[in-house]
C-alpha positions as CSV (number, residue, x, y, z in Angstrom):
1,X,-19.7,-11.2,25.3
2,X,-16.9,-13.7,25.1
3,X,-17.8,-17.1,26.3
4,X,-15.8,-19.5,28.4
5,X,-15.1,-22.9,26.9
6,X,-17.9,-25.3,27.8
7,X,-18.6,-29.0,27.3
8,X,-21.7,-29.2,25.1
9,X,-22.3,-32.9,25.5
10,X,-20.8,-35.8,27.3
11,X,-21.5,-39.5,27.1
12,X,-19.6,-42.6,28.1
13,X,-17.4,-42.3,25.0
14,X,-17.5,-38.7,23.7
15,X,-17.1,-35.2,25.0
16,X,-17.7,-32.1,22.8
17,X,-16.3,-28.7,23.6
18,X,-16.9,-25.4,22.1
19,X,-15.0,-22.1,22.4
20,X,-14.9,-18.7,20.7
21,X,-12.1,-18.4,18.2
22,X,-11.2,-15.0,16.9
23,X,-13.4,-15.5,13.8
24,X,-15.8,-18.2,14.5
25,X,-17.2,-20.8,16.9
26,X,-14.7,-23.7,17.2
27,X,-15.9,-27.1,18.1
28,X,-13.7,-30.0,19.2
29,X,-14.8,-33.6,19.8
30,X,-12.9,-36.1,21.9
31,X,-13.4,-39.8,21.6
32,X,-12.5,-42.1,24.5
33,X,-14.0,-44.8,26.5
34,X,-14.5,-43.9,29.3
35,X,-14.5,-40.2,28.6
36,X,-12.4,-39.6,31.7
37,X,-9.5,-41.0,29.8
38,X,-9.5,-38.1,27.4
39,X,-5.9,-36.7,27.3
40,X,-5.8,-33.5,29.3
41,X,-3.2,-31.9,27.0
42,X,-5.6,-32.4,24.1
43,X,-8.3,-30.5,25.9
44,X,-5.9,-27.7,26.7
45,X,-4.8,-27.5,23.1
46,X,-8.5,-27.2,22.0
47,X,-9.0,-24.4,24.5
48,X,-5.7,-22.4,24.6
49,X,-3.7,-23.6,21.6
50,X,-0.7,-25.7,20.8
51,X,1.8,-23.7,22.8
52,X,-0.1,-24.3,26.1
53,X,-0.6,-28.0,25.3
54,X,3.1,-28.4,24.4
55,X,4.0,-26.8,27.8
56,X,1.7,-29.2,29.6
57,X,3.2,-32.3,28.0
58,X,6.7,-31.2,28.9
59,X,6.2,-29.5,32.2
60,X,7.5,-32.2,34.4
61,X,9.6,-29.8,36.4
62,X,13.1,-30.7,37.5
63,X,13.7,-30.4,41.2
64,X,14.4,-26.8,42.0
65,X,17.8,-26.3,43.8
66,X,17.4,-25.7,47.5
67,X,17.7,-22.2,48.8
68,X,21.4,-21.6,49.6
69,X,22.2,-21.6,53.3
70,X,23.5,-18.1,53.1
71,X,20.6,-16.7,51.0
72,X,18.7,-13.7,52.5
73,X,14.9,-13.9,52.4
74,X,13.1,-11.0,50.8
75,X,10.3,-11.6,53.4
76,X,11.0,-12.8,56.9
77,X,7.9,-13.4,59.1
78,X,8.2,-14.4,62.8
79,X,5.2,-15.1,65.0
80,X,2.9,-12.8,63.1
81,X,-0.4,-12.2,64.8
82,X,-3.6,-10.5,63.6
83,X,-7.2,-10.8,64.6
84,X,-7.3,-14.0,62.6
85,X,-3.7,-15.3,62.9
86,X,-2.3,-16.9,66.0
87,X,1.4,-17.1,65.0
88,X,2.8,-17.4,61.5
89,X,6.5,-17.9,60.9
90,X,8.0,-18.3,57.4
91,X,10.5,-17.0,54.9
92,X,10.1,-16.2,51.2
93,X,12.9,-15.7,48.7
94,X,13.5,-13.6,45.6
95,X,13.3,-15.6,42.4
96,X,11.0,-18.3,44.0
97,X,7.3,-19.0,44.2
98,X,6.1,-19.9,47.7
99,X,2.9,-21.9,47.8
100,X,0.6,-21.5,50.8
101,X,-1.8,-24.3,51.4
102,X,-4.3,-25.1,54.1
103,X,-7.9,-26.1,54.7
104,X,-10.7,-23.6,54.9
105,X,-10.3,-21.4,58.0
106,X,-6.6,-22.1,58.2
107,X,-5.7,-18.4,57.9
108,X,-4.1,-18.6,54.5
109,X,-6.0,-15.6,53.0
110,X,-5.8,-13.6,56.2
111,X,-2.0,-13.9,56.1
112,X,-2.0,-12.1,52.7
113,X,-4.4,-9.5,54.0
114,X,-2.1,-8.8,57.0
115,X,0.9,-8.4,54.7
116,X,-0.9,-5.9,52.5
117,X,-2.4,-3.8,55.3
118,X,-6.0,-4.9,55.0
119,X,-6.0,-6.6,58.4
120,X,-4.4,-5.2,61.6
121,X,-1.1,-6.6,62.7
122,X,-1.3,-7.2,66.5
123,X,2.2,-8.7,67.1
124,X,5.2,-10.5,65.8
125,X,7.9,-9.2,63.4
126,X,7.9,-8.8,59.7
127,X,11.0,-7.8,57.7
128,X,10.9,-6.9,54.0
129,X,14.4,-6.9,52.3
130,X,16.0,-6.7,55.7
131,X,13.9,-3.7,56.9
132,X,11.1,-3.7,59.5
133,X,7.7,-3.8,57.7
134,X,4.3,-3.1,59.1
135,X,1.8,-1.8,56.4
136,X,-0.9,0.6,57.4
137,X,-2.9,0.2,54.2
138,X,-2.7,-1.3,50.7
139,X,-1.3,2.0,49.4
140,X,1.5,1.9,52.0
141,X,2.2,-1.7,51.1
142,X,2.4,-0.8,47.4
143,X,4.9,2.0,48.1
144,X,7.0,-0.7,49.7
145,X,6.7,-2.9,46.6
146,X,4.0,-5.3,48.0
147,X,1.0,-5.9,45.7
148,X,-2.0,-8.1,46.4
149,X,-4.4,-9.9,44.0
150,X,-7.7,-10.6,45.6
151,X,-9.3,-14.0,45.5
152,X,-12.8,-12.4,44.9
153,X,-12.5,-10.4,41.7
154,X,-16.3,-9.7,41.5
155,X,-16.4,-8.4,45.0
156,X,-13.2,-6.3,45.5
157,X,-11.4,-6.8,42.2
158,X,-12.8,-5.4,39.0
159,X,-14.8,-2.2,38.7
160,X,-17.5,-3.7,36.5
161,X,-18.6,-0.7,34.5
162,X,-15.1,0.8,33.8
163,X,-13.2,-0.2,30.7
164,X,-10.3,-2.6,30.8
165,X,-7.5,0.1,30.6
166,X,-8.9,2.1,33.5
167,X,-9.2,-1.1,35.6
168,X,-5.6,-1.9,34.9
169,X,-4.2,1.5,35.9
170,X,-6.5,2.5,38.7
171,X,-3.9,2.1,41.5
172,X,-1.3,4.1,39.6
173,X,-3.5,6.8,38.0
174,X,-1.4,9.5,39.7
175,X,1.6,8.5,37.7
176,X,-0.2,9.6,34.5
177,X,-1.3,12.9,35.9
178,X,0.7,16.2,35.6
179,X,-0.5,19.5,36.9
180,X,-3.9,17.9,37.5
181,X,-4.3,16.7,33.9
182,X,-4.6,13.0,33.1
183,X,-2.4,11.8,30.2
184,X,-5.0,9.4,28.7
185,X,-2.7,8.4,25.8
186,X,0.1,7.3,28.1
187,X,-2.4,5.6,30.4
188,X,-3.9,3.7,27.5
189,X,-0.5,2.7,26.1
190,X,0.7,1.4,29.4
191,X,-2.5,-0.6,29.9
192,X,-2.4,-2.0,26.3
193,X,1.2,-3.2,26.7
194,X,0.3,-5.1,29.9
195,X,-2.9,-6.6,28.4
196,X,-1.0,-7.6,25.3
197,X,1.6,-9.3,27.5
198,X,-1.2,-11.3,29.2
199,X,-3.1,-11.8,26.0
200,X,-6.4,-10.3,27.2
201,X,-9.1,-11.1,24.6
202,X,-12.4,-9.4,24.0
203,X,-13.6,-5.9,23.6
204,X,-11.2,-3.9,25.8
205,X,-12.9,-0.6,25.2
206,X,-16.2,-1.9,26.7
207,X,-16.9,-2.3,30.4
208,X,-14.7,-5.1,31.8
209,X,-17.7,-7.0,33.1
210,X,-18.4,-8.0,29.4
211,X,-15.2,-10.1,29.3
212,X,-15.1,-13.8,30.2
213,X,-14.0,-14.7,33.8
214,X,-10.6,-15.7,32.5
215,X,-10.0,-12.4,30.8
216,X,-11.3,-10.4,33.7
217,X,-8.7,-12.2,35.8
218,X,-6.0,-11.3,33.3
219,X,-7.0,-7.7,33.6
220,X,-6.5,-7.9,37.4
221,X,-3.1,-9.5,36.9
222,X,-2.2,-6.7,34.5
223,X,-3.2,-4.3,37.3
224,X,-0.8,-6.0,39.7
225,X,2.1,-5.7,37.2
226,X,1.3,-2.1,36.6
227,X,2.2,-1.5,40.2
228,X,5.7,-3.0,39.7
229,X,5.8,-5.3,42.7
230,X,8.8,-6.7,44.3
231,X,6.6,-9.0,46.4
232,X,3.5,-10.3,44.7
233,X,0.8,-11.9,46.8
234,X,-1.9,-13.8,45.0
235,X,-5.1,-15.3,46.6
236,X,-6.6,-18.1,44.4
237,X,-5.2,-16.6,41.2
238,X,-7.0,-19.0,38.9
239,X,-10.4,-19.2,40.6
240,X,-13.2,-19.4,38.1
241,X,-11.0,-19.6,35.0
242,X,-10.8,-22.3,32.4
243,X,-7.9,-24.8,32.1
244,X,-6.2,-22.9,29.3
245,X,-6.1,-19.5,31.2
246,X,-5.0,-21.4,34.3
247,X,-2.0,-22.7,32.5
248,X,-1.1,-19.2,31.1
249,X,-1.3,-17.7,34.6
250,X,0.9,-20.5,36.1
251,X,3.6,-19.9,33.4
252,X,3.4,-16.1,34.0
253,X,4.0,-16.5,37.7
254,X,6.9,-18.9,37.3
255,X,8.4,-16.5,34.8
256,X,8.1,-13.5,37.0
257,X,10.0,-15.4,39.7
258,X,12.6,-17.2,37.6
259,X,13.3,-14.5,35.0
260,X,12.6,-11.2,36.9
261,X,13.7,-12.2,40.4
262,X,10.3,-11.4,41.9
263,X,9.1,-13.0,45.2
264,X,5.8,-14.6,44.6
265,X,3.5,-16.0,47.2
266,X,0.5,-18.0,46.0
267,X,-2.4,-19.1,48.2
268,X,-4.6,-21.8,46.7
269,X,-7.1,-24.4,47.8
270,X,-6.1,-26.6,44.9
271,X,-3.3,-29.0,45.7
272,X,-2.5,-29.5,42.0
273,X,-2.2,-25.8,41.5
274,X,0.2,-25.4,44.4
275,X,2.4,-28.2,43.2
276,X,2.4,-26.9,39.6
277,X,3.3,-23.3,40.3
278,X,5.3,-23.3,43.5
279,X,8.9,-24.1,44.2
280,X,8.4,-24.4,48.0
281,X,5.3,-25.1,50.0
282,X,4.2,-24.2,53.6
283,X,0.9,-25.3,55.2
284,X,-1.4,-23.3,57.5
285,X,-3.7,-24.6,60.2
286,X,-5.8,-22.7,62.8
287,X,-4.1,-19.4,62.0
288,X,-0.6,-20.8,62.5
289,X,2.3,-21.7,60.3
290,X,5.5,-23.3,61.7
291,X,7.7,-22.2,58.8
292,X,8.6,-25.7,57.7
293,X,9.1,-25.5,54.0
294,X,8.8,-28.5,51.7
295,X,10.0,-28.7,48.1
296,X,7.0,-28.9,45.8
297,X,8.8,-31.4,43.6
298,X,8.8,-33.9,46.5
299,X,5.1,-33.7,47.2
300,X,2.0,-35.2,45.7
301,X,-1.5,-33.9,46.0
302,X,-2.3,-36.7,48.4
303,X,0.8,-36.0,50.5
304,X,-0.1,-32.3,50.6
305,X,-3.7,-33.0,51.7
306,X,-2.3,-35.4,54.4
307,X,0.1,-32.7,55.7
308,X,-2.7,-30.1,55.9
309,X,-5.1,-32.5,57.6
310,X,-2.4,-33.6,60.1
311,X,-1.6,-30.0,60.9
312,X,-5.3,-29.1,61.3
313,X,-5.9,-31.9,63.8
314,X,-2.9,-31.2,66.1
315,X,-4.1,-30.3,69.5
316,X,-7.7,-31.5,68.8
317,X,-9.6,-34.7,69.5
318,X,-10.0,-35.6,65.8
């Protein structure tokens, strides 16, 4: 089984990290006093390689141009209500990443579940590329080009005892079937290309549960891409992965938006993640969102927390 990078020892002046390399156990030692001052990019390089570290040291992102006044949103939501949502209004645009942030219980996950047909929509209006949209199920959402990545890969994500390729193509198995016969070679080729793109490491022919958490997450991301989404919904996309894989996933999501014109919506409980991956940010509180969008480049983690806390205390005695 592949192991995730782990700190073997820490003291006031030294941290030692080990990881599995393709051929051996690699060990890196960082000297600093205090150890909290160890350069984050150096840790990323030890885990994920020089390319990721270079990206981290140069990723100060220029301010993204504002959405043109005449731009049409790919997703328009007005006063959306579900059993868990009390009124959500927002717009999302092609070629941009929208970050959704809020405290626990704010309705951020339930919003994605409503958009993908897992939770019943009770009211409001949703338009997808200018057309009314009300999904009845995840399969219905997928046919409309809306694909969802769960935040709980061990509960409703991976199928533990199936191999990686089967996990990748599960939602689209019918596309590899003709006259009731499964074209296993075509299925395997498609899955392999996607896993190569995401650099899935480990024994892909074995049950997926044998991979590290980061590589399991990459398999699930490959599954979302196999469904060819126009609107990609991701709930906590880097939950339980190491810092190197997190950086890879962030770069992938930005590339899907910027280079392929995809609309990407990311829900995360981590302020730093929202600000790193998103172009625009909205906040949720008490199942509501007022649709006010803030450029991620103008926010700090503290400012984002303050906004979410302020929103969460509106109408309360806190």
